[in-house]
C-alpha positions in Angstrom: 108.7 146.1 159.6 110.9 148.6 161.6 109.7 148.6 165.2 110.7 150.5 168.3 113.4 148.9 170.5 112.6 149.3 174.2 114.2 147.7 177.2 116.1 145.3 175.0 113.2 144.1 172.8 111.3 145.1 169.7 108.0 146.8 170.4 105.2 147.0 167.8 102.7 149.8 167.5 99.0 149.7 166.6 99.7 152.0 163.6 102.4 152.0 161.0 103.5 154.3 158.2 105.6 153.9 155.0 109.3 154.5 154.9 109.9 156.2 151.5 113.1 155.8 149.5 113.8 159.3 148.3 115.7 158.0 145.2 112.5 156.3 143.9 109.6 157.6 145.8 108.6 154.1 146.6 108.1 152.4 150.0 110.9 150.3 151.4 108.9 149.0 154.3 106.6 149.8 157.2 107.6 151.7 160.4 105.9 151.4 163.8 104.1 154.6 164.5 104.9 154.9 168.2 103.4 157.6 170.4 102.8 158.5 174.1 102.4 154.9 175.2 105.7 153.7 173.7 107.5 156.8 175.0 106.2 156.2 178.5 107.3 152.6 178.3 110.8 153.6 177.1 111.2 156.3 179.9 110.1 153.8 182.5 112.7 151.3 181.3 115.4 154.0 181.2 114.5 155.1 184.7 114.5 151.6 186.1 118.2 151.0 185.1 119.5 154.5 185.7 120.4 153.9 189.4 122.6 151.0 188.6 124.2 152.4 185.5 125.2 155.7 187.1 127.0 153.8 189.8 129.1 151.8 187.4 132.8 152.7 187.4 133.8 155.0 184.5 136.2 152.3 183.3 133.2 149.9 183.0 131.2 152.4 181.0 134.3 153.1 178.9 134.6 149.4 178.0 130.9 149.4 177.0 131.4 152.3 174.7 134.5 150.7 173.2 132.5 147.5 172.5 129.8 149.6 170.8 132.3 151.3 168.6 133.7 147.9 167.6 130.3 146.5 166.7 129.5 149.6 164.6 132.7 149.1 162.7 131.9 145.4 162.3 128.5 146.1 160.7 129.7 149.1 158.8 128.5 148.0 155.4 125.0 146.9 156.5 124.5 150.2 158.5 125.8 152.3 155.6 123.4 150.6 153.2 120.4 151.3 155.5 121.6 154.9 155.8 122.0 155.2 152.1 118.5 153.9 151.4 116.8 155.9 154.1 118.5 159.3 153.3 119.3 158.9 149.6 122.9 160.0 150.2 125.7 158.5 148.2 126.9 155.2 149.7 130.5 156.5 150.2 129.1 159.3 152.3 127.0 156.9 154.3 130.1 154.8 155.0 131.9 157.9 156.3 128.9 158.6 158.5 129.1 155.1 160.1 132.8 155.5 160.6 132.3 158.8 162.4 129.6 157.3 164.5 132.0 154.7 165.7 134.6 157.4 166.4 132.1 159.2 168.7 131.9 156.1 170.9 135.7 155.7 171.0 136.2 159.3 171.8 133.8 159.3 174.8 135.1 155.9 175.9 138.4 157.6 176.5 137.1 161.0 177.6 135.1 159.6 180.5 138.3 158.2 182.0 139.6 161.8 182.5 136.4 163.7 183.2 136.9 164.8 186.8 135.6 167.2 189.3 137.7 169.9 191.0 139.2 170.5 194.5 138.7 174.1 195.6 141.1 175.5 198.2 138.8 177.6 200.3 140.2 177.6 203.9 142.4 175.1 205.8 139.3 174.0 207.9 137.2 173.1 204.8 137.7 170.5 202.2 135.7 171.5 199.1 135.3 169.5 196.0 133.0 169.1 193.0 131.5 166.1 191.4 130.0 165.8 187.9 126.9 163.8 188.2 124.6 162.4 185.4 121.2 164.2 184.9 119.1 161.0 184.7 117.0 160.0 181.7 117.9 162.1 178.7 115.7 162.4 175.7 117.1 163.0 172.2 115.1 163.9 169.1 117.4 163.8 166.0 117.1 164.9 162.4 117.1 162.9 159.2 120.2 164.3 157.4 122.9 162.4 159.4 121.0 159.8 161.4 123.9 157.7 162.7 126.2 160.6 163.3 123.5 162.5 165.2 122.6 159.4 167.2 126.2 158.8 168.2 127.0 162.3 169.2 123.9 162.4 171.4 124.0 158.9 172.9 127.8 158.4 173.4 128.4 161.3 175.9 125.0 160.7 177.6 125.7 157.1 178.5 129.4 157.7 179.1 128.5 160.1 181.8 126.0 157.6 183.4 122.7 158.7 182.0 120.2 156.5 180.3 118.6 157.4 177.0 115.3 157.5 175.0 116.0 158.4 171.4 113.4 159.4 168.8 114.9 159.1 165.3 113.5 161.2 162.4 110.3 159.9 160.8 112.1 159.4 157.5 115.2 157.6 158.8 114.4 155.2 161.6 116.3 152.0 160.7 119.9 152.6 161.7 118.8 153.8 165.1 116.8 150.6 165.8 119.6 148.5 164.4 122.2 150.3 166.6 120.1 149.8 169.8 119.9 146.1 169.0 123.6 145.7 168.3 124.5 147.6 171.5 122.5 145.1 173.6 124.1 142.2 171.7 127.6 143.4 172.8 126.6 143.7 176.4 125.1 147.1 177.1 122.4 146.4 179.6 118.8 146.5 178.3 117.0 149.8 179.0 120.1 152.1 178.8 119.4 153.0 175.2 115.7 152.9 174.0 114.5 153.9 170.5 110.9 154.9 169.8 110.0 155.2 166.1 107.2 157.4 164.9 106.0 160.8 163.8 107.7 163.9 165.3 104.6 165.6 166.5 103.4 162.4 168.2 106.4 160.5 169.6 108.7 163.5 169.6 106.1 165.7 171.2 105.4 163.1 173.9 109.2 162.7 174.6 109.7 166.4 175.0 106.7 166.7 177.4 107.3 163.6 179.4 107.7 164.3 183.2 110.2 161.5 183.6 112.8 163.0 181.2 115.5 165.0 182.9 117.1 166.7 179.8 116.3 167.1 176.2 118.5 167.3 173.1 117.1 168.3 169.8 118.5 168.6 166.3 116.2 170.1 163.6 114.4 173.3 162.5 114.3 176.5 164.5 110.5 176.4 164.6 110.3 172.9 166.1 113.3 173.7 168.4 111.3 176.6 169.8 108.4 174.3 170.6 110.9 171.8 172.3 112.4 174.6 174.3 108.9 175.6 175.5 108.1 172.1 176.6 111.4 171.8 178.5 110.8 175.2 180.1 107.4 174.1 181.3 109.1 171.3 183.2 112.3 173.2 184.1 114.7 170.8 182.5 117.8 171.7 180.5 117.8 171.5 176.7 120.4 171.6 174.0 119.2 172.9 170.7 121.2 172.5 167.4 119.1 174.2 164.9 119.4 175.8 161.4 122.3 177.6 159.8 123.0 180.1 157.0 126.7 179.8 157.1 128.9 182.2 155.0 132.1 181.6 153.1 133.9 184.9 153.2 136.6 185.1 150.4 139.0 188.0 150.2 141.1 188.9 147.1 144.3 187.5 148.6 142.9 184.0 149.2 144.0 180.9 147.5 141.1 180.8 145.1 141.4 177.3 143.7 141.6 175.8 147.2 138.7 177.9 148.3 136.6 176.9 145.3 137.0 173.2 146.2 135.9 173.7 149.8 133.1 175.9 148.8 131.7 173.3 146.4 131.9 170.5 148.9 130.5 172.5 151.7 127.2 173.2 149.9 126.9 169.9 147.9 127.7 167.4 150.6 124.5 165.5 151.4 122.8 167.5 148.7 123.1 170.6 150.8 121.0 169.1 153.6 123.4 170.0 156.3 122.8 172.6 159.0 126.4 173.7 158.7 126.4 173.9 154.9 128.3 176.8 153.5 125.2 178.2 151.7 126.3 181.8 151.3 129.3 182.8 149.3 130.5 186.4 150.1 133.4 187.3 147.8 135.5 190.5 147.5 134.5 192.3 144.3 138.0 192.2 142.8 138.0 188.4 142.5 134.2 187.8 142.1 134.3 186.7 138.5 137.4 184.6 138.9 136.2 182.7 141.9 132.7 182.2 140.5 134.1 180.6 137.4 136.2 178.2 139.4 133.1 177.2 141.5 130.9 176.9 138.4 133.5 174.6 136.7 133.2 172.3 139.7 129.4 172.4 139.9 129.1 171.5 136.2 131.1 168.3 136.8 128.8 167.0 139.5 127.2 163.6 138.8 123.7 162.9 140.1 122.0 159.6 140.9 120.6 157.3 143.6 122.7 156.8 146.7 123.4 153.2 145.9 125.0 154.3 142.6 127.5 156.4 144.7 127.4 159.5 142.5 128.5 162.9 143.7 124.9 164.1 144.5 121.9 162.1 145.7 118.3 163.1 146.0 116.8 165.3 148.7 115.1 163.6 151.5 111.5 163.8 150.0 109.4 165.2 147.3 108.1 167.7 149.8 111.6 169.0 150.4 112.2 169.1 146.7 109.2 171.3 146.2 110.3 173.6 149.1 113.7 174.1 147.5 112.0 174.7 144.1 109.7 177.3 145.5 112.5 179.2 147.2 114.6 179.3 144.1 111.8 180.1 141.7 110.5 182.8 144.1 113.8 184.8 144.1 113.3 187.8 141.8 116.7 189.5 142.3 119.5 187.0 141.6 120.8 185.5 138.4 120.7 181.7 138.2 124.1 180.7 136.8 123.5 177.0 136.9 120.8 174.6 138.0 117.8 176.2 139.5 115.3 173.3 139.1 115.0 169.5 139.4 117.2 167.8 136.7 115.4 166.8 133.5 116.8 163.2 133.4 114.4 160.3 132.8 116.9 157.9 134.3 116.3 159.6 137.7 112.6 158.7 137.6 110.5 160.0 140.5 113.4 160.7 142.8 113.5 163.9 144.8 116.5 165.4 143.0 117.6 169.0 142.6 120.3 170.2 140.3 123.4 172.0 141.9 122.5 175.6 141.8 124.4 178.9 141.9 122.5 182.2 142.2 124.6 185.4 141.9 123.6 188.9 143.2 120.7 188.0 145.4 119.1 190.6 147.6 120.7 190.0 151.1 117.3 190.7 152.6 115.4 188.3 150.4 114.0 184.9 151.7 116.6 182.9 149.7 119.4 184.8 151.4 117.9 184.7 154.8 116.2 181.3 155.1 117.8 177.9 155.4 117.2 176.2 152.0 118.5 172.7 152.9 119.3 172.0 149.3 122.3 172.2 146.9 121.8 176.0 146.4 124.6 178.5 146.8 123.8 182.2 146.9 126.5 184.8 146.0 127.1 188.4 147.1 130.0 190.7 146.6 131.7 193.1 149.2 134.3 195.9 149.0 135.9 195.8 152.4 136.0 194.1 155.8 133.1 196.1 157.3 130.8 195.2 154.4 131.8 191.5 154.6 131.1 191.4 158.3 127.8 193.1 157.9 126.7 190.5 155.3 128.1 187.6 157.3 126.2 188.6 160.4 123.1 189.7 158.5 120.9 186.7 159.2 119.1 185.2 162.2 121.6 182.3 162.3 125.1 181.9 163.7 126.3 178.4 163.3 129.5 178.3 161.1 131.6 180.7 159.0 134.7 180.4 157.0 137.3 183.1 156.2 139.6 182.8 153.2 142.6 185.1 153.3 146.4 185.0 153.6 146.3 187.9 156.1 146.2 186.3 159.5 145.7 189.5 161.3 142.5 190.0 159.3 141.5 186.4 160.0 141.9 186.8 163.7 140.0 190.1 163.7 137.1 188.8 161.8 137.0 185.5 163.6 136.3 187.5 166.8 133.6 189.5 165.2 131.7 187.0 163.1 128.8 185.6 165.1 129.2 181.9 164.7 129.8 178.9 166.9 132.7 177.7 164.7 134.9 179.8 162.5 137.3 178.2 160.0 140.2 180.0 158.4 141.3 178.7 154.9 139.4 175.5 155.4 135.8 174.4 156.1 134.9 171.5 158.3 131.1 171.4 158.0 130.8 170.9 161.8 134.4 169.7 162.3 135.6 166.7 164.1 134.2 164.7 167.1 136.5 166.6 169.4 135.4 170.2 168.5 132.6 171.8 170.5 129.7 172.4 168.1 126.6 174.7 168.4 125.3 178.1 167.5 124.4 181.6 168.3 121.1 183.4 167.7 118.5 181.2 166.1 121.0 178.4 165.4 120.4 177.3 169.0 122.2 177.0 172.3 124.3 174.6 174.2 127.2 172.6 172.8 127.6 169.1 171.5 130.8 167.3 170.7 134.1 167.4 172.6 134.3 167.6 176.3 131.6 170.2 176.4 129.0 167.6 175.5 129.7 165.8 178.8 129.0 169.1 180.6 125.6 169.2 178.9 124.5 165.8 180.2 125.9 166.3 183.8 125.4 168.7 186.7 128.0 170.0 189.1 127.6 169.0 192.8 129.7 170.9 195.3 130.6 169.1 198.5 131.9 171.1 201.5 133.4 169.2 204.5 134.4 170.8 207.8 137.7 169.3 209.0 
């Protein structure tokens, strides 16, 4: 049984639900279905310890984050196995996720030591300075595609800055969050600083977003739910950071290094079975090299191996049969493009009842069609051609999203011009980072959300500036 972890102890719930292995469709255990009562208990615990935690020296908080990073590394294999089973992702990708989670805690352990206010030289009779102060109890609702990474990038800056936390993991992937909270207490983090409430999003997540004792909200997930979270935060006038969907373009010009681009394009859409908000899901290619680049991409797609995460193949299952059906419906509903490979769940009896979907390339889709506009969240790459920079830019900016983009060209003047005009929170040139490193501010424009996570800007999101003016 996976139970909530509140104030340093496991907390059962009156109801439970099944945790489904997406590779088999079978239950791998029960999960406590927490709700408003558990959320209230967690917020109360976080509020009780906030006053003491905010007054600890940054060096003390830094030591705590360093110890958490060490314990994550020390339990990497167990955490990776839980992540692999919950999400279905290949075991090697799960191991990478755990390593990155540890990296978040190390980064903010060091960053908080140099996160200062400013002195403002106003007049000789006034001494003016600013302080960065924690917001209080921060609530975080995270998605199922990268559970440990998303947990770490939310929790690490929040507690580094002196906040206390209530975390709601995704319904489908609760176990690593609970295990993390338990390990953090074991290595000395005071009980109540990090609390985890498991449950259904509309119940536990809704209660967290609406709780009057929560001072800030962070959410990673769909645009639709993000809008509901933002409304709940606005009703209480608390800040919110939203990291929502994406429809990120790979823009390839004729002068690009095509084999290099093809490798990145393949990885950027097939990593985590395409279930990545920053997946490079749209290939926009100059007409002169369309056929050549597409053949390079197709060669790589055809070599992809598929299987359960524990088998550590290239591609695991989607998170659920429901998600598999959604991807199937979007692909089969497209009446304009030509499916060059994939297009349906693989017909392989060895895969059983797993929620798999074959790597798919669809050429010549209507840019206004649902499959070109909506986030698919599956291993599906749509392809469009362009003739010049203006057409490329119009296609790239032609969706409601603005999370990531990549430009592939040897012309650096063109790269800088377009990097300024592409509407995206991160722009890569001749590479693709799928969100980039821990140090790089990450977030979107338009319906990809607002606010920034990662890097030093994440500390700004969980603190407020206080200005102090002293007459001398």
